[in-house]
C-alpha positions in Angstrom: 96.3 96.1 113.5 99.9 97.5 113.7 101.0 94.5 115.7 99.6 92.1 113.2 101.3 93.8 110.3 104.6 93.9 112.2 104.3 90.1 113.0 103.5 89.3 109.3 106.6 91.2 108.2 108.8 89.7 111.0 107.7 86.1 110.2 108.5 86.3 106.4 111.8 86.7 104.6 112.0 88.6 101.3 113.8 86.7 98.6 115.6 88.5 95.8 115.4 87.1 92.3 118.4 84.8 91.5 119.5 84.8 95.1 119.1 81.9 97.6 119.4 84.1 100.6 116.4 85.9 102.1 116.7 89.2 103.8 114.8 90.1 107.0 112.8 93.3 106.9 112.0 95.2 110.1 109.1 97.6 110.5 108.4 100.6 112.8 104.8 102.0 112.8 103.4 105.2 114.2 99.6 105.3 114.9 97.4 108.3 115.6 94.3 107.6 117.8 91.4 109.9 117.0 89.9 109.2 120.4 92.4 111.6 122.0 92.8 114.1 119.2 90.0 116.3 117.9 91.7 116.8 114.5 90.1 116.6 111.1 93.0 117.7 108.8 94.8 114.8 107.3 98.2 116.7 107.4 97.8 117.1 111.2 96.9 113.4 111.6 100.0 112.5 109.6 102.1 114.8 111.9 100.8 113.0 115.0 101.3 109.6 113.5 104.8 110.6 112.6 105.5 111.5 116.3 104.4 107.9 117.1 106.7 106.6 114.4 109.7 108.3 116.0 108.8 106.9 119.4 108.5 103.4 117.9 112.0 103.8 116.3 113.4 104.8 119.7 112.0 101.5 121.1 113.9 99.4 118.6 113.1 97.2 115.7 109.6 95.8 114.9 107.8 98.2 117.2 104.8 100.4 117.0 103.6 103.4 119.1 100.1 104.9 119.4 100.7 108.5 120.0 98.2 109.5 122.6 99.6 112.6 124.2 97.4 115.6 124.1 98.8 118.0 121.6 96.4 120.9 122.1 99.2 123.5 122.3 101.0 122.1 119.2 97.6 121.8 117.4 96.8 125.5 118.0 100.2 126.5 116.6 99.7 124.2 113.5 96.4 125.8 112.8 97.4 129.5 113.1 
């Protein structure tokens, strides 16, 4: 899904009213996979997706990253 969204953004230019030139938008996406994380709190899911977002940004423009590392230690700290 993330790849489809990135491709849709990549393949379209955004035109500003009263301008002939279009601007190209780039997109970075972080994804959290619940298969690897036993987390039910939305704030924790957002935290993990945010880690994926920063990984995607490090890869360059128009990238996505599914954060699949086990964060048991970090999760324990978050929930204390």
